[in-house]
DRENVODO-66759 format. One record per residue (C-alpha): x, y, z. Coordinates in steps of 0.02 Angstrom, whole numbers, padded with zeros to 5 digits, always signed. Example, Ala and Ser with C-alpha at 12.3 -4.5 7.8 and 13.67 -1.06 7.14 Angstrom:
<sites>
+00615-00225+00390/+00684-00053+00357/
</sites>
This chain:
<sites>
+08524+04997+05580/+08344+05035+05547/+08268+05066+05375/+08113+05176+05335/+08008+05124+05203/+07965+05274+05088/+07783+05291+05040/+07751+05236+04856/+07726+05387+04738/+07552+05390+04671/+07477+05274+04793/+07285+05269+04789/+07187+05289+04953/+07049+05156+04978/+06878+05206+04913/+06743+05230+05036/+06573+05183+04955/+06428+05267+05009/+06290+05145+05092/+06170+05075+04976/+06001+05141+05019/+05840+05019+05018/+05708+05063+04891/+05570+05168+04969/+05391+05097+04986/+05329+05225+04853/+05462+05150+04733/+05427+04970+04774/+05233+05013+04742/+05277+05078+04577/+05374+04942+04533/+05222+04820+04583/+05111+04932+04483/+05210+04913+04327/+05215+04723+04359/+05025+04721+04345/+05023+04792+04165/+05190+04706+04118/+05112+04529+04131/+04993+04486+03980/+04854+04415+04111/+04856+04564+04211/+04857+04672+04067/+04711+04593+03985/+04620+04591+04151/+04630+04764+04183/+04570+04783+03999/+04427+04679+04020/+04364+04768+04178/+04365+04934+04080/+04250+04839+03933/+04147+04755+04049/+04109+04924+04127/+04067+05013+03962/+03973+04859+03904/+03850+04854+04049/+03821+05041+04038/+03792+05022+03844/+03673+04891+03849/+03576+04966+03985/+03563+05131+03889/+03508+05028+03732/+03366+04910+03835/+03340+04989+03983/+03185+05092+04013/+03196+05281+03987/+03114+05317+04163/+03243+05206+04248/+03411+05279+04155/+03471+05374+04309/+03644+05384+04367/+03612+05255+04512/+03548+05127+04402/+03697+05142+04285/+03823+05150+04411/+03785+05017+04530/+03762+04864+04408/+03942+04893+04341/+04010+04874+04519/+03955+04675+04538/+04057+04608+04382/+04217+04732+04435/+04198+04669+04614/+04217+04495+04539/+04369+04529+04424/+04465+04640+04538/+04517+04485+04669/+04599+04384+04526/+04706+04533+04497/+04761+04536+04674/+04777+04350+04677/+04887+04360+04512/+05006+04510+04595/+05043+04397+04732/+05059+04216+04662/+05140+04279+04503/+05314+04294+04602/+05307+04098+04633/+05221+04034+04459/+05345+04137+04372/+05493+04093+04482/+05530+04279+04506/+05528+04262+04705/+05705+04236+04716/+05756+04392+04630/+05628+04500+04711/+05663+04447+04891/+05859+04442+04851/+05841+04632+04804/+05720+04667+04939/+05755+04551+05085/+05629+04607+05194/+05483+04518+05129/+05343+04613+05224/+05390+04773+05118/+05360+04679+04966/+05198+04623+05020/+05146+04800+05074/+05197+04866+04904/+05099+04737+04814/+04932+04776+04930/+04963+04959+04890/+04966+04918+04703/+04806+04828+04711/+04722+04948+04811/+04756+05091+04691/+04709+04982+04546/+04540+04957+04646/+04530+05141+04667/+04562+05168+04487/+04407+05044+04441/+04300+05147+04545/+04356+05309+04446/+04326+05220+04280/+04158+05162+04330/+04098+05337+04399/+04164+05410+04226/+04070+05282+04123/+03903+05297+04224/+03918+05488+04217/+03942+05486+04024/+03799+05367+04021/+03685+05476+04125/+03723+05633+04011/+03681+05519+03847/+03527+05451+03940/+03469+05642+03971/+03507+05687+03796/+03413+05553+03723/+03257+05569+03821/+03300+05460+03972/+03283+05507+04158/+03460+05560+04171/+03449+05615+04355/+03593+05625+04471/+03579+05578+04655/+03606+05708+04810/+03723+05579+04887/+03827+05534+04744/+03976+05568+04875/+03921+05422+04980/+03892+05296+04832/+04069+05320+04784/+04133+05305+04951/+04021+05136+04983/+04091+05084+04801/+04266+05115+04849/+04241+05007+05008/+04174+04861+04903/+04304+04866+04781/+04458+04893+04889/+04393+04750+05012/+04364+04633+04872/+04544+04658+04792/+04619+04629+04969/+04522+04466+04997/+04587+04410+04835/+04763+04460+04888/+04728+04380+05041/+04699+04210+04975/+04845+04227+04850/+04958+04245+05009/+04869+04106+05100/+04881+03972+04958/+05035+04043+04847/+04972+03955+04686/+04863+04049+04562/+04748+03908+04509/+04714+03851+04690/+04697+04030+04754/+04575+04073+04620/+04473+03923+04638/+04474+03950+04840/+04424+04118+04839/+04278+04086+04714/+04218+03926+04783/+04233+03939+04979/+04123+04104+04989/+04004+04024+04864/+03988+03868+04963/+03950+03974+05127/+03824+04061+05032/+03734+03919+04982/+03740+03827+05154/+03672+03988+05226/+03515+03982+05112/+03495+03801+05122/+03542+03754+05311/+03417+03846+05424/+03533+03839+05572/+03667+03922+05476/+03550+04060+05410/+03585+04180+05552/+03766+04157+05562/+03771+04189+05379/+03709+04367+05405/+03863+04406+05490/+03991+04297+05397/+03924+04302+05207/+04008+04440+05114/+03877+04440+04985/+03744+04495+05117/+03849+04608+05221/+03914+04700+05061/+03736+04707+04990/+03694+04879+05091/+03852+04958+05018/+03753+04960+04850/+03635+05096+04925/+03673+05256+05013/+03594+05210+05176/+03695+05092+05289/+03645+05063+05474/+03764+05035+05617/+03717+04854+05623/+03758+04833+05437/+03918+04919+05472/+03956+04781+05610/+03907+04630+05504/+04027+04702+05363/+04165+04712+05493/+04150+04540+05551/+04132+04467+05384/+04288+04547+05327/+04379+04491+05483/+04350+04317+05433/+04372+04325+05252/+04507+04457+05239/+04609+04489+05398/+04612+04312+05458/+04689+04245+05279/+04800+04380+05267/+04873+04353+05430/+04899+04179+05393/+04964+04213+05217/+05086+04351+05290/+05171+04221+05403/+05166+04093+05273/+05249+04200+05142/+05379+04260+05274/+05423+04089+05316/+05430+04004+05145/+05598+03954+05072/+05624+04019+04909/+05690+03901+04774/
</sites>
């Protein structure tokens, strides 16, 4: 005799869960932007950058010669200190995952580390673009104040070119800092390495005569200098490209390989 098992009344069919979508690069970038202001170091560094720009323009308005108070003379000097501080922001964005021991959580949620790195680079680039906009705004206000108080207050015809060159300087600077952060994965070591190695190369290029010619191609302080003006020749662009290849692309490639292979603990 055979028996048939009747279906149990009210049996619940197994649920089919929808596949979990990985976060988009835009969402990851938004998260990294929030991290820049959530940490105390990143928040105060951003505030310091804004205060430095305001302080420089204010001092120039107070102590500068009236005939020299133009948009260019207010805008260009503000770029240099910002280009020094921005790389530190790039370093902190990368190394904070390891110094604060959040890398385990971050890379568990997003196993593909290259997507996290791409989001971090996009976030610091956006921060660099924001710094250019702030510098432009403060210099513009300073120019209007100079014009109203008896200064020259003139505007250059090639203001768009100046803004483009400033953007290249700041983006390249912050990416160089991020590249050193990726390569060294340690905040103090990356900051010291970024500030010390190019400085040593600059000094050697000035002191050692055989290195003077290579320094024209490898010293970023020399190759970026023409970008603080509106006229850049083809040869100067070539020197800038070679120096960025050495100080940005190479450390970034080495750092990406090291980040992808480093064990998270």
